[in-house]
Every structure is written in structure tokens, then in C-alpha cells.
LUMMI-44322 format. One record per atom (N, C-alpha, C, O): residue number from 1; residue in one letter; atom name; y, z, x. Coordinates in steps of 0.05 Angstrom, whole numbers, m for minus. Layout:
// residues N
[NUM "a" "CA" [Y Z X]]
...
END
This chain:
// residues 83
[1 "m" "N" [489 2543 2097]]
[1 "m" "CA" [496 2516 2090]]
[1 "m" "C" [496 2512 2059]]
[1 "m" "O" [506 2491 2050]]
[2 "g" "N" [487 2531 2044]]
[2 "g" "CA" [485 2527 2015]]
[2 "g" "C" [511 2531 2000]]
[2 "g" "O" [514 2520 1978]]
[3 "a" "N" [530 2545 2012]]
[3 "a" "CA" [555 2551 1998]]
[3 "a" "C" [576 2529 2002]]
[3 "a" "O" [575 2515 2022]]
[4 "l" "N" [594 2526 1982]]
[4 "l" "CA" [616 2507 1986]]
[4 "l" "C" [636 2518 2004]]
[4 "l" "O" [645 2541 2002]]
[5 "q" "N" [645 2502 2023]]
[5 "q" "CA" [665 2511 2042]]
[5 "q" "C" [692 2498 2033]]
[5 "q" "O" [692 2479 2017]]
[6 "p" "N" [714 2507 2044]]
[6 "p" "CA" [740 2496 2036]]
[6 "p" "C" [742 2466 2040]]
[6 "p" "O" [755 2452 2025]]
[7 "g" "N" [730 2456 2061]]
[7 "g" "CA" [730 2427 2066]]
[7 "g" "C" [716 2411 2044]]
[7 "g" "O" [724 2390 2036]]
[8 "h" "N" [694 2423 2034]]
[8 "h" "CA" [680 2410 2012]]
[8 "h" "C" [697 2409 1987]]
[8 "h" "O" [697 2388 1973]]
[9 "l" "N" [711 2430 1981]]
[9 "l" "CA" [729 2431 1957]]
[9 "l" "C" [751 2411 1959]]
[9 "l" "O" [759 2399 1939]]
[10 "v" "N" [762 2406 1984]]
[10 "v" "CA" [783 2386 1987]]
[10 "v" "C" [772 2358 1982]]
[10 "v" "O" [785 2342 1969]]
[11 "v" "N" [748 2353 1991]]
[11 "v" "CA" [736 2327 1986]]
[11 "v" "C" [731 2323 1956]]
[11 "v" "O" [735 2301 1946]]
[12 "i" "N" [721 2343 1943]]
[12 "i" "CA" [716 2341 1914]]
[12 "i" "C" [742 2337 1899]]
[12 "i" "O" [743 2320 1881]]
[13 "l" "N" [763 2351 1906]]
[13 "l" "CA" [789 2347 1894]]
[13 "l" "C" [800 2319 1898]]
[13 "l" "O" [811 2307 1880]]
[14 "a" "N" [796 2308 1922]]
[14 "a" "CA" [805 2281 1928]]
[14 "a" "C" [790 2260 1911]]
[14 "a" "O" [802 2241 1901]]
[15 "i" "N" [764 2264 1907]]
[15 "i" "CA" [748 2246 1890]]
[15 "i" "C" [757 2248 1861]]
[15 "i" "O" [759 2227 1848]]
[16 "v" "N" [762 2272 1852]]
[16 "v" "CA" [771 2276 1824]]
[16 "v" "C" [798 2262 1820]]
[16 "v" "O" [803 2249 1800]]
[17 "l" "N" [816 2264 1840]]
[17 "l" "CA" [842 2250 1838]]
[17 "l" "C" [839 2220 1837]]
[17 "l" "O" [853 2206 1823]]
[18 "l" "N" [820 2210 1853]]
[18 "l" "CA" [816 2181 1853]]
[18 "l" "C" [804 2171 1827]]
[18 "l" "O" [811 2150 1817]]
[19 "v" "N" [786 2187 1815]]
[19 "v" "CA" [773 2178 1790]]
[19 "v" "C" [792 2180 1766]]
[19 "v" "O" [794 2161 1751]]
[20 "f" "N" [806 2203 1763]]
[20 "f" "CA" [822 2207 1740]]
[20 "f" "C" [851 2201 1744]]
[20 "f" "O" [865 2194 1724]]
[21 "g" "N" [861 2202 1768]]
[21 "g" "CA" [890 2197 1773]]
[21 "g" "C" [906 2222 1768]]
[21 "g" "O" [897 2240 1754]]
[22 "p" "N" [929 2224 1781]]
[22 "p" "CA" [945 2248 1779]]
[22 "p" "C" [956 2253 1750]]
[22 "p" "O" [961 2276 1743]]
[23 "g" "N" [960 2232 1735]]
[23 "g" "CA" [970 2235 1708]]
[23 "g" "C" [951 2249 1689]]
[23 "g" "O" [959 2264 1671]]
[24 "k" "N" [925 2243 1692]]
[24 "k" "CA" [905 2255 1674]]
[24 "k" "C" [894 2281 1684]]
[24 "k" "O" [878 2294 1670]]
[25 "l" "N" [901 2290 1708]]
[25 "l" "CA" [889 2314 1720]]
[25 "l" "C" [895 2338 1703]]
[25 "l" "O" [878 2355 1699]]
[26 "g" "N" [919 2341 1693]]
[26 "g" "CA" [926 2364 1676]]
[26 "g" "C" [910 2364 1650]]
[26 "g" "O" [902 2385 1641]]
[27 "e" "N" [907 2340 1638]]
[27 "e" "CA" [891 2338 1613]]
[27 "e" "C" [862 2345 1618]]
[27 "e" "O" [849 2359 1602]]
[28 "v" "N" [851 2335 1640]]
[28 "v" "CA" [823 2341 1646]]
[28 "v" "C" [819 2371 1651]]
[28 "v" "O" [799 2383 1642]]
[29 "s" "N" [838 2383 1666]]
[29 "s" "CA" [835 2412 1672]]
[29 "s" "C" [838 2429 1646]]
[29 "s" "O" [825 2449 1643]]
[30 "a" "N" [855 2420 1628]]
[30 "a" "CA" [858 2434 1602]]
[30 "a" "C" [832 2433 1586]]
[30 "a" "O" [824 2453 1575]]
[31 "q" "N" [820 2409 1585]]
[31 "q" "CA" [795 2406 1571]]
[31 "q" "C" [773 2423 1584]]
[31 "q" "O" [756 2434 1570]]
[32 "l" "N" [773 2424 1610]]
[32 "l" "CA" [753 2440 1625]]
[32 "l" "C" [757 2469 1618]]
[32 "l" "O" [737 2484 1613]]
[33 "g" "N" [782 2479 1618]]
[33 "g" "CA" [787 2507 1611]]
[33 "g" "C" [779 2513 1582]]
[33 "g" "O" [768 2534 1577]]
[34 "k" "N" [785 2494 1564]]
[34 "k" "CA" [777 2498 1536]]
[34 "k" "C" [747 2500 1533]]
[34 "k" "O" [736 2517 1518]]
[35 "g" "N" [733 2483 1548]]
[35 "g" "CA" [703 2483 1547]]
[35 "g" "C" [692 2509 1558]]
[35 "g" "O" [673 2520 1547]]
[36 "l" "N" [703 2518 1580]]
[36 "l" "CA" [694 2544 1591]]
[36 "l" "C" [699 2567 1573]]
[36 "l" "O" [683 2585 1570]]
[37 "r" "N" [723 2567 1560]]
[37 "r" "CA" [730 2588 1541]]
[37 "r" "C" [710 2588 1517]]
[37 "r" "O" [701 2610 1509]]
[38 "e" "N" [704 2565 1506]]
[38 "e" "CA" [686 2563 1484]]
[38 "e" "C" [658 2572 1492]]
[38 "e" "O" [643 2584 1477]]
[39 "l" "N" [650 2565 1517]]
[39 "l" "CA" [624 2573 1527]]
[39 "l" "C" [622 2604 1529]]
[39 "l" "O" [602 2616 1521]]
[40 "r" "N" [643 2616 1540]]
[40 "r" "CA" [644 2645 1542]]
[40 "r" "C" [644 2659 1515]]
[40 "r" "O" [629 2678 1511]]
[41 "e" "N" [659 2648 1496]]
[41 "e" "CA" [660 2660 1469]]
[41 "e" "C" [633 2656 1455]]
[41 "e" "O" [624 2674 1440]]
[42 "g" "N" [620 2634 1460]]
[42 "g" "CA" [594 2629 1448]]
[42 "g" "C" [573 2648 1459]]
[42 "g" "O" [555 2657 1444]]
[43 "t" "N" [574 2653 1485]]
[43 "t" "CA" [554 2672 1496]]
[43 "t" "C" [560 2700 1488]]
[43 "t" "O" [541 2717 1488]]
[44 "e" "N" [585 2707 1482]]
[44 "e" "CA" [592 2734 1474]]
[44 "e" "C" [588 2738 1444]]
[44 "e" "O" [589 2761 1434]]
[45 "g" "N" [583 2716 1429]]
[45 "g" "CA" [578 2718 1401]]
[45 "g" "C" [604 2717 1384]]
[45 "g" "O" [602 2722 1360]]
[46 "k" "N" [627 2711 1396]]
[46 "k" "CA" [652 2709 1381]]
[46 "k" "C" [654 2681 1369]]
[46 "k" "O" [646 2661 1382]]
[47 "d" "N" [665 2679 1346]]
[47 "d" "CA" [669 2653 1333]]
[47 "d" "C" [698 2644 1337]]
[47 "d" "O" [716 2658 1328]]
[48 "h" "N" [702 2622 1351]]
[48 "h" "CA" [729 2612 1358]]
[48 "h" "C" [745 2605 1333]]
[48 "h" "O" [769 2608 1332]]
[49 "t" "N" [732 2596 1312]]
[49 "t" "CA" [746 2588 1288]]
[49 "t" "C" [757 2612 1274]]
[49 "t" "O" [779 2611 1262]]
[50 "e" "N" [744 2635 1275]]
[50 "e" "CA" [755 2659 1263]]
[50 "e" "C" [780 2668 1277]]
[50 "e" "O" [799 2677 1265]]
[51 "l" "N" [780 2666 1304]]
[51 "l" "CA" [803 2674 1319]]
[51 "l" "C" [826 2656 1315]]
[51 "l" "O" [849 2665 1314]]
[52 "a" "N" [821 2630 1312]]
[52 "a" "CA" [842 2611 1308]]
[52 "a" "C" [855 2612 1280]]
[52 "a" "O" [879 2607 1277]]
[53 "h" "N" [840 2620 1260]]
[53 "h" "CA" [849 2620 1233]]
[53 "h" "C" [856 2649 1223]]
[53 "h" "O" [859 2653 1199]]
[54 "a" "N" [859 2668 1241]]
[54 "a" "CA" [866 2695 1233]]
[54 "a" "C" [893 2696 1220]]
[54 "a" "O" [898 2712 1202]]
[55 "s" "N" [912 2680 1230]]
[55 "s" "CA" [939 2679 1218]]
[55 "s" "C" [950 2651 1222]]
[55 "s" "O" [942 2636 1239]]
[56 "r" "N" [969 2644 1205]]
[56 "r" "CA" [982 2618 1206]]
[56 "r" "C" [1012 2623 1208]]
[56 "r" "O" [1022 2643 1197]]
[57 "h" "N" [1026 2605 1221]]
[57 "h" "CA" [1055 2607 1224]]
[57 "h" "C" [1069 2584 1209]]
[57 "h" "O" [1059 2561 1209]]
[58 "c" "N" [1091 2589 1196]]
[58 "c" "CA" [1106 2569 1183]]
[58 "c" "C" [1119 2550 1203]]
[58 "c" "O" [1130 2559 1223]]
[59 "s" "N" [1117 2524 1199]]
[59 "s" "CA" [1129 2505 1218]]
[59 "s" "C" [1159 2504 1216]]
[59 "s" "O" [1172 2494 1235]]
[60 "q" "N" [1171 2513 1194]]
[60 "q" "CA" [1200 2512 1192]]
[60 "q" "C" [1213 2538 1202]]
[60 "q" "O" [1232 2536 1218]]
[61 "c" "N" [1204 2561 1194]]
[61 "c" "CA" [1218 2586 1202]]
[61 "c" "C" [1202 2603 1222]]
[61 "c" "O" [1213 2621 1233]]
[62 "g" "N" [1176 2596 1225]]
[62 "g" "CA" [1160 2611 1245]]
[62 "g" "C" [1148 2637 1236]]
[62 "g" "O" [1137 2652 1252]]
[63 "t" "N" [1151 2644 1210]]
[63 "t" "CA" [1141 2669 1200]]
[63 "t" "C" [1111 2669 1199]]
[63 "t" "O" [1099 2651 1188]]
[64 "p" "N" [1098 2690 1211]]
[64 "p" "CA" [1069 2691 1209]]
[64 "p" "C" [1060 2700 1182]]
[64 "p" "O" [1074 2715 1168]]
[65 "g" "N" [1036 2691 1174]]
[65 "g" "CA" [1024 2699 1149]]
[65 "g" "C" [994 2698 1151]]
[65 "g" "O" [983 2687 1170]]
[66 "p" "N" [981 2710 1131]]
[66 "p" "CA" [951 2709 1132]]
[66 "p" "C" [941 2681 1128]]
[66 "p" "O" [954 2664 1116]]
[67 "a" "N" [917 2676 1138]]
[67 "a" "CA" [905 2649 1137]]
[67 "a" "C" [898 2641 1109]]
[67 "a" "O" [895 2617 1104]]
[68 "s" "N" [895 2660 1091]]
[68 "s" "CA" [887 2654 1063]]
[68 "s" "C" [910 2643 1046]]
[68 "s" "O" [905 2632 1025]]
[69 "t" "N" [935 2645 1055]]
[69 "t" "CA" [957 2636 1039]]
[69 "t" "C" [964 2607 1046]]
[69 "t" "O" [959 2597 1068]]
[70 "s" "N" [976 2593 1026]]
[70 "s" "CA" [984 2565 1030]]
[70 "s" "C" [1014 2561 1032]]
[70 "s" "O" [1023 2539 1040]]
[71 "f" "N" [1029 2582 1026]]
[71 "f" "CA" [1058 2579 1027]]
[71 "f" "C" [1070 2602 1043]]
[71 "f" "O" [1059 2624 1044]]
[72 "c" "N" [1093 2596 1056]]
[72 "c" "CA" [1107 2616 1072]]
[72 "c" "C" [1120 2637 1054]]
[72 "c" "O" [1133 2630 1034]]
[73 "a" "N" [1117 2662 1061]]
[73 "a" "CA" [1129 2684 1045]]
[73 "a" "C" [1160 2685 1048]]
[73 "a" "O" [1173 2695 1030]]
[74 "a" "N" [1170 2675 1070]]
[74 "a" "CA" [1199 2677 1075]]
[74 "a" "C" [1214 2653 1063]]
[74 "a" "O" [1235 2657 1050]]
[75 "c" "N" [1205 2628 1068]]
[75 "c" "CA" [1220 2605 1059]]
[75 "c" "C" [1207 2590 1037]]
[75 "c" "O" [1220 2572 1025]]
[76 "g" "N" [1182 2595 1030]]
[76 "g" "CA" [1169 2582 1008]]
[76 "g" "C" [1157 2554 1015]]
[76 "g" "O" [1145 2541 997]]
[77 "r" "N" [1160 2545 1039]]
[77 "r" "CA" [1149 2519 1047]]
[77 "r" "C" [1119 2520 1049]]
[77 "r" "O" [1108 2540 1058]]
[78 "a" "N" [1106 2498 1042]]
[78 "a" "CA" [1077 2496 1044]]
[78 "a" "C" [1070 2496 1074]]
[78 "a" "O" [1082 2482 1090]]
[79 "l" "N" [1049 2513 1081]]
[79 "l" "CA" [1042 2516 1110]]
[79 "l" "C" [1030 2491 1121]]
[79 "l" "O" [1029 2488 1146]]
[80 "g" "N" [1020 2473 1106]]
[80 "g" "CA" [1007 2448 1116]]
[80 "g" "C" [1028 2426 1122]]
[80 "g" "O" [1020 2406 1134]]
[81 "e" "N" [1053 2429 1113]]
[81 "e" "CA" [1074 2409 1117]]
[81 "e" "C" [1083 2409 1146]]
[81 "e" "O" [1085 2430 1159]]
[82 "g" "N" [1088 2385 1157]]
[82 "g" "CA" [1098 2383 1184]]
[82 "g" "C" [1129 2380 1184]]
[82 "g" "O" [1141 2375 1164]]
[83 "g" "N" [1140 2384 1208]]
[83 "g" "CA" [1169 2379 1212]]
[83 "g" "C" [1187 2399 1201]]
[83 "g" "O" [1211 2396 1204]]
END
């Protein structure tokens, strides 16, 4: 009786749909996945900020570059500019 059965999971899913609605379900699941990923990386000793800032891409031409640079090597645009 201690384990979750498929019927229990259906009831839990129905309650989650009632609370958050179908429009927010994708957003909630994305946040849950992000939280689990950060928890796993934290327990493994990896720093998520180091992985995220290992390289940057230009928003105009898409050329990858090191995180320490401020300008794109291909087009010269500042990497912090949008659009």
C-alpha cells in the first residue's frame, strides 16, 4: 500500500490541472525540471553559472565566442545588444 499506483498518479495529475490550469502546466513543468537539474548539479558539485557562461552567442549572426569577450568577432556587434 506504500507505493503510488497509476490511479493515484491520475488523481494527482487531475488536481494539478485544476489548480494551475492547462495553460500554466507547461510553465510549471519547466520550472520543476529546472529545479531538479539545479538540485542534481548542486549535489554533484557543478556550478550552473560556469556552465551557462562558458560561451556566448551573437544575437545578430549567431557566432559563438568566449564568455570573456564583449563584442562579436565576426560582425563586431556588442554581445549585450538585443534584436
